[in-house]
C-alpha positions in Angstrom: 6.9 -5.8 24.3 4.3 -3.4 22.9 0.8 -4.9 22.7 -1.1 -4.6 19.5 -4.8 -5.1 19.7 -7.0 -4.6 16.6 -10.7 -4.5 16.5 -12.6 -4.8 13.3 -16.2 -3.9 13.1 -17.9 -5.3 10.0 -21.5 -4.4 9.1 -22.4 -6.9 6.5 -25.6 -7.7 4.7 -26.8 -10.7 2.8 -27.0 -10.5 -0.9 -30.1 -12.6 -0.6 -32.4 -13.3 2.3 -31.1 -16.2 4.5 -32.4 -17.7 7.7 -30.0 -16.5 10.4 -30.2 -19.6 12.5 -29.4 -21.8 9.6 -26.5 -19.7 8.6 -25.2 -19.7 12.2 -25.4 -23.5 12.3 -23.5 -23.7 9.1 -20.8 -21.4 10.4 -20.3 -23.5 13.5 -20.3 -26.7 11.3 -17.4 -25.2 9.3 -15.4 -24.6 12.4 -16.2 -28.1 13.7 -15.1 -29.7 10.5 -11.9 -27.7 10.4 -11.1 -28.7 14.0 -11.7 -32.4 13.2 -9.4 -32.3 10.2 -6.6 -30.3 12.0 -6.7 -32.6 15.0 -6.6 -35.8 13.0 -3.6 -34.4 11.1 -1.5 -33.5 14.2 -2.4 -36.8 15.8 -1.4 -38.7 12.7 1.9 -36.9 12.6 2.6 -37.7 16.2 1.7 -41.4 15.9 2.7 -42.3 12.4 5.6 -39.8 12.0 6.4 -37.2 9.4 6.6 -38.6 5.9 8.7 -35.7 4.7 11.0 -33.3 6.6 9.4 -30.5 8.6 11.1 -28.0 6.2 9.6 -29.6 3.1 7.1 -27.8 0.8 4.4 -30.4 1.7 4.7 -29.4 5.3 4.9 -25.7 4.4 1.6 -25.9 2.7 0.1 -27.6 5.7 1.4 -24.8 8.0 -0.3 -22.2 5.8 -3.7 -23.8 6.6 -2.8 -24.5 10.2 -1.9 -20.8 10.7 -5.4 -19.8 9.3 -7.0 -22.4 11.6 -5.0 -21.2 14.6 -6.4 -17.7 14.2 -10.0 -19.1 14.5 -9.4 -21.9 16.9 -9.8 -20.0 20.2 -6.9 -22.2 21.4 -3.3 -21.3 21.2 -2.2 -25.0 21.3 -2.1 -24.9 17.5 0.3 -21.9 17.4 2.4 -23.7 20.0 2.7 -26.8 17.7 3.8 -24.5 14.9 6.4 -22.7 17.1 7.7 -26.2 18.0 8.1 -26.9 14.3 10.2 -23.8 13.9 12.3 -24.7 16.9 12.8 -28.2 15.6 13.9 -26.7 12.3 16.2 -24.3 14.1 14.3 -21.7 12.0 16.1 -22.8 8.9 14.9 -23.4 5.4 15.7 -26.5 3.3 18.8 -27.8 1.7 18.8 -25.8 -1.6 18.9 -22.1 -0.7 17.1 -20.7 -3.8 14.7 -23.6 -4.4 11.2 -22.2 -3.7 10.0 -25.6 -2.2 12.8 -25.3 0.4 11.9 -21.9 1.6 8.1 -22.3 1.5 8.4 -22.8 5.3 9.5 -19.1 5.4 5.8 -18.3 5.2 5.3 -19.9 8.7 8.3 -18.1 10.2 7.2 -14.7 9.0 3.6 -15.2 10.1 4.6 -16.3 13.6 7.0 -13.4 13.8 4.1 -11.0 13.0 2.4 -12.2 16.2 5.2 -13.0 18.6 7.9 -10.5 17.4 10.7 -13.0 18.2 13.8 -12.0 16.0 15.1 -15.6 15.9 12.0 -16.7 14.0 13.0 -14.8 10.8 16.7 -14.0 11.2 18.0 -16.9 9.0 15.2 -16.6 6.5 15.7 -12.8 6.2 19.4 -13.4 5.4 18.4 -15.8 2.6 15.7 -13.3 1.3 18.3 -10.5 1.3 20.4 -12.7 -1.1 17.4 -13.6 -3.2 16.4 -10.0 -3.9 20.0 -9.2 -4.9 20.3 -11.8 -7.6 19.7 -11.0 -11.3 17.3 -13.9 -12.0 18.2 -13.7 -15.7 18.1 -17.3 -16.6 15.6 -18.9 -19.0 12.9 -20.9 -17.2 13.2 -23.9 -19.6 13.1 -27.1 -17.5 16.8 -28.1 -17.7 20.0 -27.8 -15.8 18.2 -27.9 -12.5 16.7 -24.5 -13.2 14.0 -25.2 -10.5 16.7 -24.9 -7.8 17.3 -21.2 -8.8 14.2 -19.9 -10.4 10.4 -20.2 -10.2 10.3 -22.4 -13.3 7.2 -24.5 -12.4 3.7 -23.2 -11.5 3.7 -24.8 -8.0 6.5 -22.4 -7.1 4.1 -19.5 -7.2 2.6 -20.8 -3.9 5.9 -21.6 -2.3 8.0 -18.6 -3.1 6.0 -15.3 -3.6 4.0 -15.5 -0.3 7.2 -16.4 1.6 8.9 -13.2 0.5 5.7 -11.1 0.7 5.0 -12.1 4.3 8.5 -11.2 5.2 7.7 -7.7 3.9 4.7 -7.6 6.1 6.8 -8.8 9.1 9.6 -6.4 8.6 8.2 -3.4 6.8 10.8 -3.8 4.1 9.1 -3.6 0.7 12.0 -5.1 -1.2 10.9 -8.7 -0.6 7.3 -8.0 -1.8 8.6 -6.1 -4.9 11.0 -8.9 -5.8 8.2 -11.5 -5.4 6.0 -9.6 -7.8 8.8 -9.1 -10.3 9.5 -12.8 -10.3 5.8 -13.6 -10.3 5.5 -11.9 -13.7 8.6 -13.6 -15.0 7.0 -17.0 -14.3 3.6 -15.9 -15.6 5.1 -14.7 -18.9 6.6 -18.1 -19.4 4.0 -20.5 -18.1 0.6 -18.8 -18.5 -1.5 -19.8 -21.5 -3.4 -16.6 -22.4 -6.0 -18.5 -24.5 -6.9 -20.9 -21.8 -6.3 -18.6 -18.8 -4.4 -21.4 -17.1 -0.8 -22.2 -16.1 1.3 -25.1 -17.5 3.1 -27.0 -14.8 6.5 -26.4 -16.5 8.0 -26.2 -20.0 7.9 -30.0 -20.4 4.1 -29.8 -20.8 3.9 -27.1 -23.5 3.4 -29.7 -26.3 1.8 -32.6 -24.3 -1.8 -33.6 -24.8 -4.4 -35.4 -22.7 -6.2 -38.5 -23.9 -9.0 -36.4 -25.3 -6.5 -34.2 -27.2 -6.6 -31.2 -25.0 -3.7 -29.4 -23.4 -2.4 -30.6 -20.0 -3.4 -28.3 -17.2 -3.3 -29.7 -13.7 -5.9 -28.7 -11.2 -3.5 -28.7 -8.2 -0.9 -26.8 -10.2 -3.4 -24.1 -11.0 -4.7 -24.3 -7.4 -1.2 -23.6 -6.2 -1.1 -20.5 -8.5 -4.5 -19.3 -7.2 -3.6 -19.8 -3.6 -0.2 -18.1 -4.0 -1.8 -15.2 -5.9 -4.3 -14.4 -3.2 -1.7 -14.7 -0.5 0.5 -12.3 -2.4 -2.5 -9.9 -2.9 -3.3 -10.1 0.8 -0.1 -8.1 1.6 0.1 -6.0 -1.5 -1.0 -2.4 -0.8 -3.9 -1.0 -2.7 -1.7 1.7 -4.2 1.0 -0.7 -5.3 1.6 -0.1 -9.1 1.3 -3.9 -9.9 -1.8 -4.6 -7.8 -4.4 -4.0 -10.5 -2.5 -6.3 -12.9 -2.5 -9.0 -10.3 -6.2 -8.6 -9.7 -6.9 -8.8 -13.4 -5.0 -12.1 -13.6 -6.9 -13.4 -10.6 -10.3 -12.5 -12.1 -9.4 -14.2 -15.4 -8.3 -17.4 -13.7 -11.3 -17.4 -11.4 -13.8 -17.1 -14.3 -12.0 -19.9 -16.3 -11.8 -22.2 -13.3 -15.4 -21.7 -12.4 -16.4 -22.9 -15.9 -14.3 -26.1 -15.4 -15.9 -27.1 -12.1 -17.4 -30.6 -12.3 -20.9 -31.7 -11.3 -19.6 -33.1 -8.0 -18.3 -29.6 -7.0 -14.6 -30.4 -7.4 -12.0 -29.9 -10.0 -10.6 -33.2 -11.1 -6.9 -33.8 -11.5 -6.9 -32.8 -15.1 -8.8 -29.6 -15.8 -9.5 -30.2 -19.5 -9.8 -34.0 -19.4 -11.7 -34.7 -16.2 -13.2 -37.9 -17.5 -9.8 -39.5 -17.6 -9.5 -38.8 -13.9 -13.0 -39.4 -12.8 -12.6 -39.0 -9.1 -12.6 -35.6 -7.3 -9.3 -34.3 -6.1 -9.3 -32.3 -2.8 -5.9 -30.5 -2.8 -6.5 -28.7 -6.1 -10.2 -28.1 -5.1 -9.2 -26.8 -1.7 -6.8 -24.2 -3.0 -9.2 -23.1 -5.7 -12.1 -22.9 -3.2 -9.8 -20.9 -0.8 -8.8 -18.4 -3.5 -12.3 -17.8 -4.8 -13.7 -17.3 -1.3 -10.9 -14.9 -0.5 -11.7 -13.1 -3.7 -15.3 -12.6 -2.7 -14.5 -11.7 0.9 -12.1 -9.0 -0.4 -14.5 -7.6 -3.1 -12.5 -8.8 -6.1 -15.2 -11.1 -7.6 -19.0 -10.9 -7.0 -20.8 -13.0 -4.4 -23.8 -13.7 -6.6 -21.7 -15.2 -9.4 -19.3 -17.3 -7.3 -21.2 -18.3 -4.2 -22.7 -21.4 -5.9 -19.3 -22.4 -7.1 -17.7 -22.0 -3.7 -20.5 -23.7 -1.9 -20.3 -26.7 -4.2 -16.6 -26.9 -3.8 -16.9 -26.9 0.0 -19.5 -29.7 -0.2 -17.0 -31.7 -2.3 -14.3 -31.1 0.3 -16.3 -31.7 3.5 -17.8 -34.9 2.1 -14.2 -36.2 1.6 -13.5 -36.0 5.4 -13.5 -39.5 7.0 -15.5 -39.9 10.3 -12.2 -39.7 12.2 -11.1 -36.5 10.5 -8.8 -37.9 7.8 -9.1 -35.9 4.5 -9.3 -38.2 1.5 -9.0 -37.8 -2.3 -5.7 -36.0 -2.0 -3.6 -36.7 -5.1 -0.1 -38.0 -4.2 2.9 -35.9 -4.8 3.8 -35.6 -8.4 4.1 -33.2 -11.4 1.0 -34.0 -13.4 -2.6 -35.2 -13.1 -2.9 -38.7 -11.6 -5.6 -40.9 -10.2 -6.8 -40.6 -6.6 -9.1 -42.3 -4.2 -11.0 -42.0 -0.9 -8.1 -43.2 1.3 -5.4 -41.1 -0.3 -4.2 -38.2 1.9 -1.3 -35.9 2.4 -0.5 -32.9 4.6 -0.7 -30.3 1.8 -4.3 -31.3 1.1 -5.1 -30.6 4.8 -3.5 -27.2 4.4 -5.7 -26.4 1.4 -8.8 -27.6 3.3 -8.1 -25.4 6.3 -7.4 -22.3 4.1 -10.7 -22.9 2.3 -12.6 -23.4 5.5 -11.2 -20.2 7.1 -12.4 -18.1 4.1 -15.7 -19.9 3.8 -16.4 -19.2 7.5 -15.9 -15.5 6.9 -17.9 -15.6 3.7 -20.8 -17.3 5.5 -20.9 -14.6 8.2 -20.6 -11.8 5.7 -23.9 -12.8 4.1 -26.3 -12.7 7.0 -29.5 -10.7 6.5 -29.8 -7.7 8.9 -27.2 -8.9 11.4 -24.0 -7.1 12.6 -20.8 -9.1 12.7 -18.0 -7.8 14.8 -14.5 -9.3 14.6 -12.0 -8.9 17.4 -8.4 -9.7 16.6 -5.7 -9.8 19.2 -2.5 -9.0 17.4 -0.3 -9.1 20.5 1.9 -12.0 21.8 -0.1 -12.5 25.0 -3.7 -13.2 25.9 -5.9 -10.2 26.5 -9.4 -9.4 27.6 -11.1 -7.0 25.1 -14.2 -4.9 25.2 -15.9 -4.7 21.9 -18.1 -1.7 21.4 -20.7 -1.0 18.7 -22.3 2.4 18.4 -26.1 2.4 19.1 -27.0 4.5 16.0 -25.2 1.8 13.9 -27.3 -0.9 15.6 -30.6 1.0 14.9 -29.7 1.6 11.3 -28.7 -2.0 10.5 -30.8 -4.2 12.8 -33.8 -2.0 13.1 -34.5 -2.2 16.8 -35.5 0.4 19.4 -34.6 -1.5 22.6 -31.3 -3.3 23.3 -33.3 -6.0 25.2 -34.4 -7.1 21.7 -30.8 -8.1 20.8 -28.8 -11.2 21.3 -25.1 -11.8 20.8 -23.5 -15.1 19.9 -20.0 -16.3 19.3 -20.2 -17.0 15.6 -17.9 -20.0 15.7 -19.5 -21.9 18.6 -23.1 -20.5 18.6 -22.8 -19.7 22.3 -24.7 -16.7 23.7 -22.4 -13.9 24.9 -23.6 -11.4 27.5 -24.3 -8.0 25.9 -24.0 -4.8 27.9 -25.3 -1.3 27.2 -23.6 2.1 27.9 -25.5 5.3 28.4 -24.8 9.0 28.4 -27.3 11.5 29.8 -29.8 8.6 30.0 -29.4 8.0 26.2 -28.0 4.7 24.8 -24.6 5.3 23.2 -23.4 1.8 22.5 -23.6 -1.9 23.2 -20.6 -3.9 24.2 -19.3 -7.3 25.1 -16.2 -8.6 26.8 -14.1 -11.5 25.7 -10.7 -13.1 26.3 -8.6 -13.6 23.2 -5.4 -15.7 23.0 -2.4 -14.4 21.1 -3.0 -14.0 17.4 -6.6 -15.1 17.7 -9.8 -13.7 16.1 -13.3 -14.1 17.4 -16.4 -13.2 15.5 -19.7 -12.1 17.1 -23.1 -12.0 15.6 -25.5 -9.4 17.0 -29.1 -9.9 15.9 -32.7 -9.6 16.9 -33.8 -12.4 19.4 
């Protein structure tokens, strides 16, 4: 099996001056909080059992977050748990072949295949996707006659379906799945998106409904599903794709509108336009919105200065909802509309949203150090590898403003641990600094190089 090892070198500067030690502490705190939540969830599943099938959409959303956590965890046990899920499922999707909820789990299969290159991971899902892309998809999306089993007729489906097909394109190199996902994205958007409010209705049953205060009914988690699905779709849509700019425009419009609806506690309550009727924060919708906005900043779609405060407040709302043992609270129960929620309410999709948000906030945190270099090493192969990460000395001089490598210190950004930093010379002149690290399959490590 051919090994694929990718090294990213990111030279990133703060938009405002920030104390490096404080930022480093916060980065490690994000990782610690993610680990606590992920570990509680797996332990709970092992002891209390799975409330829903392992092929269910609720589980599929959790897997999305667990994959993001697995990349940062520096421990392949999380990937092994997810592979076991696939094996337990026999790498099959749910009962209804064209029901997006039932093939949400395809996201997991494709992402695992991208690392491990095991054909059985995607063989059955690919056969399903080949059928999906061949269908005409000409029905109305009006909520009747079980339309949801055949079309993306409700806004939640935009998290379940489009990324599943799009990640299959990434895994196989076959653009048909991505192109079909974008085509169907726009069909659902044309039907469910309110251009005046820049928000999505849950489905056609809500077009004429009103909240207690007389406003339209827009669900925070429903719109969180849309935002999460949109950035996952964008993450594998090439820059030169003819539909990309249109997708980015939609993302920017929704991000601006949602930012204006954030509550004082940092969250988005269950009802976006009638938050007082649902006074408690709600972490699944907040998690997906936080994830999407942080991803948008990290990928240059929306400005840090405008959205950093929104994202930071959202993370505070999320992290303060974690119980001492790692249980995530304030997750609205399964449903189709805004509903009340409390501290003890939890579900696996809320954990998925939390871990996705944390993975992007961790990167956002590192990207805004002042005069530090951040190097990311990613092992895209299916086996553990030792990697040498090299950074050109002229780059160090330019960004960190040092003359002697002994003035530098390197740390693992996730743990804060000091990493030995070496120096290479040519003709008695410094050419580069380097460090050596072991990376498990599919893992990323981030390293901060700064002045001591």
